[in-house]
Backbone bond lengths (Angstrom), bond angles and torsions (degrees), N, CA, C in turn:
res aa  C-N    CA-C-N  psi(-1)  N-CA   C-N-CA  omega(-1)  CA-C   N-CA-C  phi
1 M - - - 1.525 - - 1.516 115.25 -
2 R 1.259 114.13 -42.20 1.513 118.94 179.92 1.675 106.32 -67.93
3 T 1.194 121.34 -39.13 1.494 119.40 173.22 1.477 114.28 -61.35
4 R 1.390 120.24 -35.21 1.431 120.82 178.06 1.453 109.12 -63.96
5 M 1.378 120.62 -45.75 1.353 130.59 -176.81 1.497 110.09 -61.15
6 R 1.310 123.65 -40.20 1.445 130.02 178.87 1.521 106.86 -68.15
7 R 1.341 114.88 -42.50 1.586 114.46 -179.27 1.482 111.05 -66.91
8 T 1.360 115.13 -36.51 1.489 123.96 179.35 1.516 109.54 -60.19
9 L 1.422 109.80 -50.63 1.552 115.08 -176.08 1.591 107.39 -66.52
10 A 1.334 113.90 -39.34 1.559 112.04 -178.47 1.495 114.28 -72.26
11 L 1.324 121.52 -24.32 1.365 125.43 170.47 1.534 112.15 -70.23
12 A 1.329 115.96 -43.36 1.431 119.15 178.47 1.534 111.60 -67.94
13 L 1.242 121.34 -36.89 1.483 121.43 176.56 1.512 109.34 -72.05
14 L 1.328 120.53 -31.72 1.498 118.49 175.52 1.488 109.82 -64.92
15 S 1.301 114.79 -46.38 1.525 123.50 -179.06 1.581 107.14 -51.15
16 V 1.325 112.37 -55.74 1.472 115.61 -176.44 1.515 115.08 -63.38
17 T 1.245 112.86 -39.22 1.521 118.33 178.61 1.491 106.99 -64.95
18 T 1.328 123.02 -39.54 1.498 124.38 -179.96 1.471 109.92 -66.30
19 V 1.350 123.78 -42.42 1.359 126.38 178.17 1.558 116.96 -61.26
20 I 1.300 113.79 -41.79 1.421 128.75 -179.48 1.599 105.60 -68.56
21 T 1.311 114.64 -41.77 1.551 117.85 -175.22 1.555 101.47 -71.59
22 I 1.335 124.20 -47.66 1.459 122.52 -177.15 1.547 109.48 -61.99
23 G 1.283 118.35 -41.93 1.391 119.25 -177.88 1.500 112.45 -64.60
24 A 1.366 117.65 -41.15 1.475 123.13 177.17 1.623 110.12 -63.01
25 A 1.311 111.21 -40.37 1.438 114.04 -174.75 1.500 109.92 -70.05
26 S 1.267 122.59 -34.48 1.463 126.72 -175.03 1.487 113.50 -87.87
27 A 1.389 119.62 -21.41 1.471 118.07 179.69 1.542 113.32 -60.82
28 P 1.311 122.35 -40.04 1.465 116.45 -177.04 1.475 109.80 -68.39
29 A 1.284 120.24 -32.50 1.454 118.70 -179.17 1.552 112.82 -70.88
30 Q 1.288 116.16 -29.89 1.440 118.29 175.86 1.545 112.72 -77.33
31 A 1.268 117.44 -23.14 1.481 124.50 -179.03 1.532 108.85 -76.46
32 M 1.317 120.26 -21.55 1.471 122.18 -174.05 1.594 108.23 -70.80
33 P 1.194 120.69 149.06 1.432 124.37 170.53 1.504 113.79 -65.42
34 P 1.288 124.60 154.49 1.419 119.88 -177.55 1.495 118.87 -66.52
35 E 1.335 120.31 -16.97 1.400 119.84 -178.30 1.611 109.81 -80.20
36 W 1.382 117.20 -10.80 1.461 122.07 176.57 1.446 107.85 -84.34
37 Y 1.420 116.93 142.84 1.420 124.48 177.88 1.541 109.61 -144.55
38 R 1.378 113.01 156.69 1.492 112.56 178.19 1.543 107.37 -79.61
39 C 1.314 115.75 144.47 1.413 124.34 177.58 1.497 112.23 -148.00
40 Y 1.278 119.07 153.47 1.406 127.67 179.05 1.587 115.28 -101.58
41 I 1.228 114.17 122.12 1.628 114.68 -176.47 1.374 100.88 -115.35
42 S 1.356 120.38 123.49 1.464 123.89 175.45 1.481 110.78 -56.58
43 G 1.393 116.64 135.40 1.397 124.08 -177.02 1.416 115.81 79.12
44 H 1.356 123.80 -0.27 1.454 128.32 -179.69 1.485 113.80 -127.68
45 G 1.365 111.82 -32.88 1.479 119.53 178.81 1.564 107.68 97.48
46 W 1.342 108.39 -158.25 1.425 115.99 179.41 1.613 114.28 -80.95
47 M 1.272 116.52 136.10 1.480 124.37 179.69 1.553 109.84 -151.61
48 W 1.355 112.20 177.83 1.436 121.65 178.15 1.481 106.07 -91.21
49 C 1.317 116.90 130.13 1.533 126.02 176.43 1.524 111.86 -118.46
50 M 1.269 115.95 160.73 1.449 124.95 176.47 1.498 109.76 -148.89
51 D 1.302 114.64 127.29 1.584 116.23 174.15 1.516 108.64 -80.38
52 V 1.373 109.78 133.70 1.518 112.14 176.11 1.498 108.73 -124.00
């Protein structure tokens, strides 16, 4: 019985952590103006770019 409660609690904590992580990761992308987009720059990696 105790093992089942621990597994249930672990699954619930994993679910909450996953939702928070996904929400935090997607928030900056939603905050960017529409003219910004993700681009890869050699030697620097992925970053936000804007055509001017």
